[in-house]
C-alpha positions as CSV (number, residue, x, y, z in Angstrom):
1,X,21.2,-47.6,-10.4
2,X,24.0,-46.3,-11.7
3,X,22.5,-43.3,-13.4
4,X,21.2,-42.7,-9.5
5,X,24.4,-43.1,-8.4
6,X,26.1,-41.1,-10.7
7,X,23.7,-38.6,-9.9
8,X,24.3,-38.6,-6.1
9,X,28.2,-38.3,-6.7
10,X,27.8,-35.1,-8.3
11,X,25.5,-33.8,-5.7
12,X,27.8,-34.7,-3.0
13,X,30.4,-33.1,-4.9
14,X,28.6,-30.2,-5.4
15,X,27.6,-29.6,-2.0
16,X,31.3,-30.3,-0.6
17,X,32.3,-27.5,-3.0
18,X,30.0,-24.7,-1.5
19,X,30.4,-26.2,2.3
20,X,32.2,-23.2,3.3
21,X,29.4,-21.0,2.3
22,X,27.2,-19.3,4.9
23,X,25.6,-16.1,3.9
24,X,25.1,-13.2,6.5
25,X,21.2,-13.0,6.2
26,X,21.3,-16.5,7.7
27,X,23.0,-15.3,10.9
28,X,19.9,-13.0,11.6
29,X,17.4,-16.2,11.8
30,X,20.3,-17.5,14.0
31,X,19.8,-14.4,16.4
32,X,16.2,-15.0,16.8
33,X,17.0,-18.7,17.2
34,X,19.4,-18.1,19.6
35,X,17.3,-15.7,21.9
36,X,14.1,-18.8,21.6
37,X,16.3,-20.9,22.9
38,X,17.8,-19.1,25.7
39,X,13.7,-18.6,26.8
40,X,13.4,-14.5,25.5
41,X,11.4,-15.9,23.0
42,X,12.3,-15.3,19.0
43,X,13.3,-11.4,19.4
44,X,15.9,-9.6,17.8
45,X,17.1,-7.5,21.1
46,X,16.5,-9.4,24.4
47,X,15.7,-5.6,25.8
48,X,13.8,-3.3,23.8
49,X,10.8,-3.1,21.3
50,X,10.0,-6.3,19.7
51,X,10.6,-6.8,15.8
52,X,9.9,-9.4,13.6
53,X,12.9,-9.0,11.3
54,X,12.5,-12.6,9.5
55,X,9.8,-14.1,7.3
56,X,11.1,-17.9,7.8
57,X,9.3,-18.8,11.4
58,X,9.5,-22.6,11.1
59,X,13.2,-22.5,10.5
60,X,14.0,-20.2,13.3
61,X,12.0,-22.6,15.4
62,X,14.0,-25.4,13.7
63,X,17.3,-23.6,14.2
64,X,16.4,-22.7,17.9
65,X,16.1,-26.5,18.5
66,X,19.7,-26.9,17.6
67,X,20.8,-23.7,19.3
68,X,19.3,-25.3,22.4
69,X,20.8,-28.7,22.0
70,X,24.2,-26.7,21.8
71,X,24.9,-27.3,18.3
72,X,26.7,-24.6,16.1
73,X,23.7,-23.4,13.9
74,X,25.5,-23.1,10.9
75,X,26.5,-26.6,10.6
76,X,23.6,-27.7,12.3
77,X,21.3,-25.5,9.5
78,X,23.8,-26.9,6.2
79,X,23.4,-30.9,7.3
80,X,19.5,-30.3,7.6
81,X,19.3,-28.9,4.2
82,X,21.9,-31.3,2.4
83,X,19.3,-34.0,4.2
84,X,16.6,-32.0,2.2
85,X,18.5,-31.6,-1.1
86,X,19.1,-35.3,-0.6
87,X,15.2,-35.9,-0.6
88,X,14.7,-33.2,-3.5
89,X,17.2,-35.3,-5.7
90,X,15.1,-38.8,-4.4
91,X,11.8,-37.3,-5.5
92,X,13.1,-36.4,-8.4
93,X,15.0,-39.6,-9.6
94,X,11.9,-41.7,-8.3
95,X,9.0,-39.6,-10.0
96,X,10.8,-38.9,-13.0
97,X,11.6,-42.5,-13.5
98,X,7.6,-43.7,-12.5
99,X,6.0,-40.9,-15.0
100,X,8.7,-40.8,-18.1
101,X,11.2,-43.5,-17.7
102,X,15.4,-43.4,-18.0
103,X,14.9,-39.9,-19.9
104,X,12.6,-38.2,-17.0
105,X,15.6,-39.0,-14.5
106,X,18.2,-38.1,-16.8
107,X,16.5,-34.6,-17.3
108,X,14.6,-33.9,-14.7
109,X,17.3,-34.9,-11.8
110,X,20.4,-34.1,-14.2
111,X,19.1,-30.4,-14.4
112,X,19.0,-30.2,-10.5
113,X,22.3,-31.6,-9.8
114,X,24.1,-29.8,-12.9
115,X,22.5,-26.4,-11.6
116,X,25.6,-24.9,-9.5
117,X,23.4,-22.3,-7.6
118,X,21.5,-25.3,-6.1
119,X,24.7,-26.3,-3.7
120,X,24.8,-22.6,-2.3
121,X,21.3,-22.7,-1.3
122,X,21.9,-26.3,0.3
123,X,24.9,-24.6,2.6
124,X,23.8,-21.0,2.6
125,X,22.1,-21.3,6.4
126,X,18.6,-20.2,5.1
127,X,15.3,-22.1,4.5
128,X,15.4,-22.1,0.6
129,X,16.5,-25.8,0.6
130,X,13.6,-26.6,2.7
131,X,11.0,-24.4,1.0
132,X,12.0,-26.3,-2.8
133,X,11.6,-29.9,-1.1
134,X,8.3,-29.1,0.5
135,X,7.2,-27.6,-2.3
136,X,8.1,-30.4,-4.6
137,X,7.0,-32.9,-2.2
138,X,3.4,-31.1,-2.4
139,X,3.6,-31.1,-6.4
140,X,4.1,-34.8,-6.1
141,X,1.0,-35.1,-4.2
142,X,-0.9,-33.2,-6.7
143,X,0.0,-35.5,-9.3
144,X,-0.7,-38.7,-7.3
145,X,-4.3,-37.1,-7.0
146,X,-4.5,-36.4,-10.8
147,X,-3.3,-40.1,-11.2
148,X,-5.9,-41.6,-8.8
149,X,-3.4,-42.8,-6.6
150,X,-3.4,-42.8,-2.8
151,X,-2.6,-39.8,-0.8
152,X,-2.5,-39.7,2.8
153,X,-5.4,-37.7,4.3
154,X,-2.9,-35.6,6.5
155,X,0.0,-34.7,4.3
156,X,-1.5,-32.0,2.0
157,X,-2.6,-29.8,5.0
158,X,0.3,-30.1,7.3
159,X,2.5,-29.7,4.1
160,X,0.8,-26.6,3.1
161,X,0.6,-25.1,7.1
162,X,4.4,-26.2,6.8
163,X,5.6,-24.4,3.5
164,X,3.3,-21.2,4.8
165,X,5.5,-21.3,7.9
166,X,8.8,-21.6,6.0
167,X,7.5,-18.3,4.3
168,X,4.6,-16.7,4.2
169,X,4.2,-16.9,0.0
170,X,4.0,-20.8,0.8
171,X,0.3,-21.1,1.5
172,X,0.0,-19.3,-2.1
173,X,2.6,-21.7,-3.4
174,X,0.9,-24.9,-1.9
175,X,-2.8,-23.8,-2.6
176,X,-3.4,-25.2,-5.9
177,X,-2.5,-28.8,-4.9
178,X,-4.4,-28.2,-1.7
179,X,-7.3,-27.1,-3.4
180,X,-7.3,-30.1,-6.0
181,X,-7.0,-32.6,-3.3
182,X,-9.6,-31.3,-1.5
183,X,-12.0,-31.2,-3.8
184,X,-11.1,-34.9,-5.6
185,X,-10.8,-36.5,-2.2
186,X,-13.8,-37.6,0.1
187,X,-14.5,-38.4,3.5
188,X,-14.2,-36.6,7.2
189,X,-10.9,-36.9,7.6
190,X,-9.9,-34.4,5.0
191,X,-12.3,-31.7,6.9
192,X,-10.8,-32.7,10.2
193,X,-7.1,-32.0,9.0
194,X,-7.9,-29.2,6.8
195,X,-9.7,-27.5,10.0
196,X,-6.9,-28.4,12.4
197,X,-4.2,-26.8,9.8
198,X,-6.4,-23.8,9.5
199,X,-6.9,-23.4,13.2
200,X,-3.0,-23.9,13.8
201,X,-2.3,-21.5,10.7
202,X,-5.1,-18.7,12.2
203,X,-3.5,-19.2,16.0
204,X,0.2,-18.2,14.8
205,X,-1.0,-15.8,12.9
206,X,-3.0,-13.9,15.8
207,X,0.1,-14.9,18.3
208,X,2.5,-13.3,15.8
209,X,0.3,-10.3,15.5
210,X,0.1,-9.8,19.4
211,X,3.5,-10.4,20.0
212,X,5.0,-8.1,17.5
213,X,2.3,-5.6,17.4
214,X,2.2,-5.7,13.4
215,X,0.4,-7.5,10.8
216,X,3.2,-8.3,8.6
217,X,6.8,-9.3,9.2
218,X,8.9,-6.1,9.4
219,X,10.9,-7.1,6.1
220,X,7.5,-6.7,4.0
221,X,7.4,-2.9,4.8
222,X,11.2,-2.7,3.6
223,X,11.0,-5.0,0.7
224,X,7.8,-5.1,-0.8
225,X,6.2,-3.3,-3.8
226,X,9.4,-2.6,-6.2
227,X,7.6,-3.4,-9.3
228,X,10.3,-2.2,-11.7
229,X,12.7,-4.5,-9.6
230,X,10.3,-7.4,-9.7
231,X,10.1,-6.8,-13.8
232,X,13.8,-7.5,-14.0
233,X,13.5,-10.4,-12.1
234,X,11.0,-11.7,-14.0
235,X,13.0,-11.2,-17.3
236,X,16.5,-12.4,-15.7
237,X,14.4,-15.8,-14.1
238,X,12.6,-16.6,-17.7
239,X,15.7,-16.6,-19.6
240,X,17.8,-18.5,-16.7
241,X,15.2,-21.0,-16.8
242,X,14.0,-20.9,-20.1
243,X,14.1,-24.5,-21.8
244,X,12.8,-25.7,-18.1
245,X,9.7,-23.4,-18.4
246,X,9.2,-24.2,-21.9
247,X,9.1,-28.2,-21.6
248,X,6.9,-27.8,-18.5
249,X,4.6,-25.5,-20.8
250,X,4.8,-28.0,-23.7
251,X,2.6,-30.5,-21.1
252,X,-0.3,-28.3,-21.3
253,X,-0.4,-28.9,-25.2
254,X,-0.8,-32.6,-25.3
255,X,-4.0,-33.7,-23.7
256,X,-2.4,-36.9,-22.3
257,X,-0.1,-34.4,-20.0
258,X,-2.6,-31.7,-19.9
259,X,-3.9,-31.8,-16.3
260,X,-0.4,-32.5,-15.0
261,X,1.0,-29.5,-16.9
262,X,-1.6,-26.9,-15.9
263,X,-0.9,-28.2,-12.2
264,X,2.7,-27.3,-12.6
265,X,2.3,-24.2,-14.7
266,X,-0.2,-22.6,-11.7
267,X,2.1,-23.9,-8.9
268,X,5.2,-22.3,-10.6
269,X,3.2,-18.9,-11.5
270,X,1.6,-18.4,-8.2
271,X,4.9,-19.1,-6.3
272,X,7.0,-16.3,-8.3
273,X,4.1,-14.0,-8.5
274,X,5.5,-12.9,-4.7
275,X,8.6,-12.3,-6.2
276,X,7.4,-10.4,-9.6
277,X,5.8,-7.8,-7.7
278,X,8.2,-7.1,-5.0
279,X,11.9,-7.1,-6.5
280,X,13.3,-9.6,-4.1
281,X,16.6,-8.2,-2.5
282,X,19.5,-10.6,-1.3
283,X,18.5,-12.5,-4.2
284,X,21.9,-13.9,-4.6
285,X,22.3,-16.6,-7.1
286,X,18.8,-16.6,-7.8
287,X,18.1,-17.3,-4.3
288,X,13.9,-17.1,-4.8
289,X,13.8,-18.7,-8.3
290,X,15.1,-21.8,-6.6
291,X,12.1,-22.2,-4.7
292,X,10.0,-23.7,-7.9
293,X,13.3,-24.8,-9.7
294,X,13.0,-28.6,-8.4
295,X,8.8,-28.2,-9.6
296,X,10.5,-27.1,-13.2
297,X,12.7,-29.7,-13.3
298,X,10.5,-32.4,-12.6
299,X,8.3,-31.1,-15.3
300,X,10.7,-30.6,-17.9
301,X,11.7,-34.7,-17.0
302,X,8.1,-35.9,-17.6
303,X,7.7,-33.7,-20.4
304,X,11.4,-34.9,-22.3
305,X,10.4,-38.6,-21.4
306,X,6.7,-38.5,-22.9
307,X,7.5,-36.9,-26.2
308,X,7.6,-38.3,-28.9
309,X,9.3,-39.1,-31.0
310,X,11.7,-40.0,-28.2
311,X,14.9,-38.6,-29.8
312,X,13.5,-34.9,-30.0
313,X,12.3,-35.7,-26.4
314,X,16.4,-36.8,-25.2
315,X,17.7,-33.6,-27.6
316,X,15.3,-31.2,-25.9
317,X,16.3,-32.6,-22.2
318,X,19.8,-32.8,-23.3
319,X,19.1,-28.8,-24.2
320,X,17.5,-28.1,-20.9
321,X,20.7,-29.7,-18.6
322,X,22.8,-28.3,-20.8
323,X,21.5,-24.7,-20.5
324,X,20.7,-25.3,-16.6
325,X,24.4,-26.1,-16.3
326,X,25.7,-23.3,-18.2
327,X,23.6,-20.8,-16.6
328,X,24.3,-21.5,-13.0
329,X,28.4,-21.7,-13.8
330,X,28.1,-18.1,-15.6
331,X,25.8,-16.6,-12.8
332,X,27.1,-12.9,-12.9
333,X,27.4,-12.8,-8.8
334,X,28.9,-16.4,-8.8
335,X,32.6,-15.3,-7.8
336,X,31.4,-13.3,-4.9
337,X,29.1,-16.0,-3.6
338,X,32.1,-18.7,-4.3
339,X,34.4,-16.8,-1.7
340,X,31.7,-15.2,0.5
341,X,32.2,-18.1,3.3
342,X,36.1,-17.1,4.0
343,X,35.3,-13.2,3.3
344,X,32.6,-13.2,6.0
345,X,35.2,-15.3,8.2
346,X,37.6,-12.7,8.1
347,X,35.2,-9.5,8.5
348,X,32.0,-10.0,10.1
349,X,32.7,-13.1,12.2
350,X,35.9,-11.5,13.4
351,X,34.2,-8.0,14.4
352,X,31.4,-9.7,15.8
353,X,34.0,-12.1,18.1
354,X,36.3,-9.3,18.7
355,X,33.5,-7.5,20.1
356,X,32.1,-10.1,22.2
357,X,35.7,-10.3,23.7
358,X,36.3,-6.5,24.5
359,X,36.2,-5.3,28.0
360,X,32.9,-3.6,27.6
361,X,30.2,-3.5,30.5
362,X,27.2,-5.5,29.6
363,X,24.9,-2.1,30.1
364,X,27.1,-0.6,27.3
365,X,27.3,-3.5,24.8
366,X,25.3,-2.0,22.1
367,X,26.2,-1.2,18.5
368,X,24.9,-0.1,14.9
369,X,25.2,-1.8,11.5
370,X,23.9,-2.0,8.1
371,X,25.1,-5.8,7.8
372,X,22.8,-7.1,10.8
373,X,23.9,-10.6,10.6
374,X,27.2,-12.5,11.9
375,X,28.3,-9.2,13.7
376,X,25.2,-8.8,15.9
377,X,25.1,-12.7,16.3
378,X,29.1,-13.3,17.5
379,X,28.7,-10.5,19.7
380,X,25.4,-10.8,21.6
381,X,25.4,-7.2,22.0
382,X,22.2,-5.2,21.6
383,X,21.9,-4.1,18.2
384,X,20.2,-1.4,15.8
385,X,20.0,-2.5,12.2
386,X,20.2,0.7,10.0
387,X,19.1,-0.8,6.9
388,X,15.5,-1.3,9.1
389,X,14.8,-5.0,8.4
390,X,15.2,-5.4,12.4
391,X,13.9,-2.1,13.4
392,X,10.4,-1.4,13.3
393,X,11.0,2.6,13.1
394,X,13.3,2.8,10.1
395,X,11.5,0.1,8.4
396,X,8.3,2.3,8.6
397,X,10.8,5.7,7.5
398,X,12.2,7.0,10.6
399,X,15.6,8.4,9.7
400,X,18.2,6.1,10.3
401,X,20.6,8.4,11.2
402,X,18.4,10.1,13.6
403,X,17.6,6.5,15.1
404,X,21.4,5.9,15.6
405,X,22.2,9.5,17.1
406,X,19.4,9.3,19.5
407,X,20.5,5.6,20.7
408,X,24.1,6.6,21.0
409,X,25.7,3.0,20.8
410,X,29.0,2.2,22.0
411,X,30.0,1.0,18.1
412,X,29.0,1.9,15.0
413,X,30.0,-0.4,12.3
414,X,29.8,1.5,8.7
415,X,29.8,-0.5,5.3
416,X,31.8,1.2,2.5
417,X,33.6,1.1,-0.4
418,X,37.1,1.4,1.4
419,X,38.5,2.3,4.4
420,X,37.6,5.9,4.5
421,X,33.6,6.2,4.1
422,X,32.2,9.3,2.7
423,X,29.0,10.2,1.9
424,X,25.6,8.6,2.7
425,X,24.3,4.5,2.2
426,X,21.1,3.2,3.0
427,X,20.2,7.1,4.0
428,X,22.7,6.8,6.8
429,X,25.4,9.8,7.4
430,X,28.3,8.0,8.5
431,X,29.7,11.6,9.1
432,X,27.1,13.0,11.4
433,X,26.3,9.9,13.0
434,X,29.7,8.8,14.2
435,X,30.7,12.4,15.5
436,X,32.5,12.0,18.5
437,X,33.6,8.3,18.0
438,X,36.9,7.0,17.1
439,X,37.6,5.2,14.5
440,X,39.3,1.8,15.9
441,X,39.8,-0.8,13.1
442,X,39.1,-1.0,9.5
443,X,38.6,-4.6,8.2
444,X,38.5,-5.8,4.4
445,X,36.0,-8.4,3.4
446,X,36.7,-8.3,-0.3
447,X,37.7,-6.1,-2.7
448,X,35.7,-3.0,-2.4
449,X,33.8,-4.1,0.2
450,X,34.9,-2.7,3.9
451,X,34.0,-2.5,7.1
452,X,34.5,0.4,9.4
453,X,34.6,0.2,12.9
454,X,33.9,3.4,15.3
455,X,33.8,3.5,19.1
456,X,33.0,5.9,21.9
457,X,36.4,6.9,23.3
458,X,36.3,5.3,26.7
459,X,35.7,2.0,25.0
460,X,37.9,2.7,22.0
461,X,41.2,1.0,23.2
462,X,39.6,-2.6,24.3
463,X,37.2,-2.5,21.1
464,X,40.1,-1.6,18.9
465,X,42.6,-4.1,20.3
466,X,40.0,-7.4,20.1
467,X,38.4,-6.4,16.8
468,X,42.0,-6.3,15.3
469,X,43.6,-9.0,16.7
470,X,40.3,-11.3,15.8
471,X,40.8,-9.6,12.2
472,X,44.2,-10.3,11.7
473,X,43.8,-13.8,12.7
474,X,41.0,-14.6,10.4
475,X,42.8,-13.0,7.4
476,X,45.6,-15.2,7.5
477,X,43.4,-18.3,8.1
478,X,40.7,-17.4,5.3
479,X,42.7,-17.3,1.6
480,X,45.4,-15.1,3.1
481,X,45.8,-11.7,1.2
482,X,43.6,-12.5,-1.7
483,X,40.4,-10.1,-1.7
484,X,39.3,-10.7,-5.3
485,X,35.8,-12.1,-5.9
486,X,36.7,-14.7,-8.9
487,X,35.7,-18.1,-9.5
488,X,39.7,-18.7,-9.8
489,X,40.1,-17.9,-6.2
490,X,37.2,-20.8,-5.5
491,X,38.8,-23.1,-7.6
492,X,42.1,-22.4,-5.9
493,X,40.9,-23.1,-2.6
494,X,39.0,-26.4,-3.6
495,X,42.1,-28.1,-5.5
496,X,44.1,-26.7,-2.1
497,X,41.7,-29.3,-0.2
498,X,41.9,-32.0,-2.7
499,X,44.1,-35.0,-1.2
500,X,46.0,-35.4,-3.9
C-alpha cells in the first residue's frame, strides 16, 4: 500500500508539472471533432473536398462527444488521458505484484512513473496515452490466457477493434494476443464476438473509403516510407529503452517465463515495426515509442522479480528504473516541449483568436498555414494546410505554392526562423505566394521560431489590429519576455506555481 501511494504521488506530481502542455497537432484532431459535433461530419473544412488528415478516428469521435457537450477539448482530452494513465499505473502495480512480487511493482511501475515524457504524452491532447493503456490491457489479457486464467469473451475482440480505431497500426499491435486467445479459447461466443469486430471494422473501413475517397489516411501519403529516418528512430529507441528491452528479452531465455517473454517481445516488435519503416514525424519526446513502453515496463518488472538470485534481479531492475529516469530527463527536445504550452498560447492560439475576432466577412475567412493546428481551430476559418497533412493534392505531390496562389486566401501565415522570412520551407515559396499581400504581424513563439502573418490589403488593418492585440496580451500572460527553450525556464515556471 505504501509503495502504491508513493508511486501515485509521483505520477500526480508529474502530471501537474506537464499540465500546461498541449501539442499543436492535437488541434488538428479537435477541428475534425468540432465539425463532427456541429453535424458536418469529421471534415477539415466544412466547405470543400473532404480529406482524412488524422489517424486517430476513435479519439476524434471521443473528442467530438466533448465538443458536443460544450467542453473545452484541451481539458477534456487531458482529463481522459489522466484517467487512462492512472489505469495504466494500476495495471502495472497489480500485474507486477501478481507475477513478480514487490520487485515487479517497483521496477515495472517505477520505470513508468520516473520516465518524464510519460506526463507530456498524458497532457498533449492526442491519443498516445489511450493507445498505450489499451495495448497494456490487451497484453495483460494475453498473460491471463497463458496462465489459463479467465478472460471475458468479448474483451479481446473489442480491444482489438478499439486499438485499431485509435491508430491503424493498433490492429497489428493487438494481433498476437488476439490470435493466442482465439486459438486457446473454445465455444461459439469467440466466433460471434470476433465476427462482430470484423464486421464493424470492415464497415468502418468501407465507410471512410467512401466518405473521403481514398484508401488510406492522408497523413500516410505524407509520412510513410522514410526508411532512413526509420532506422535512426530504431537505433535511438533501442538505446533509450535498452534495459527495459534486455530485461523483457531475458524472459525468453528462461523456460519458466519463455511463453510470457515471447508474447511480450512479439507484441512490442509488431507495434514498433510501423515506425521503424516510416520514420515518424512529430515524434516529440519519443511519442511513438511510448505506445509500448508500459508493456516493456511490465516485462522488465516480471523479469527482475523472477530472476535468481533475487539480489541480481533487484540490481538489474534498479538499473532499468534509473536508466528510464535519466533518459527521460535528458531528452534532447525536453526544453522545447516543457515550454511548448505557453509558447503555443502566445503565438498560434493568439493568432487564431485574433483572426476569429477580425472584421472579415464569412465568405472571405480563408487562410493558408504550415502549423495547421491551433490557428485553424481557434480561427474557424477555411484553411489550407500547405504541408499537406490536411490537403490531398499537396500530399500527393502538388506544388504548395501553386495551390495557395490559386486559392488566394485572405491570410497566409508563414513559419520562419525570424521576423523576416526568406527562401522556401516545405516547398513553399513565401515571397512568390505573398506577392500583393501586406505583412500585418510577426509573432515570436520561441527563440528561432516565428509566425509571420500576411493579409490581403482590404483586410490588413482589422486583421493586424486583432492579431497583434491578442499576441501582446498572450505574451504578457505566458512567461513574459522569456523565449528560450530551456529546462530552467520550465522549472522557474513550476516554482512560481508552488503555494510555498
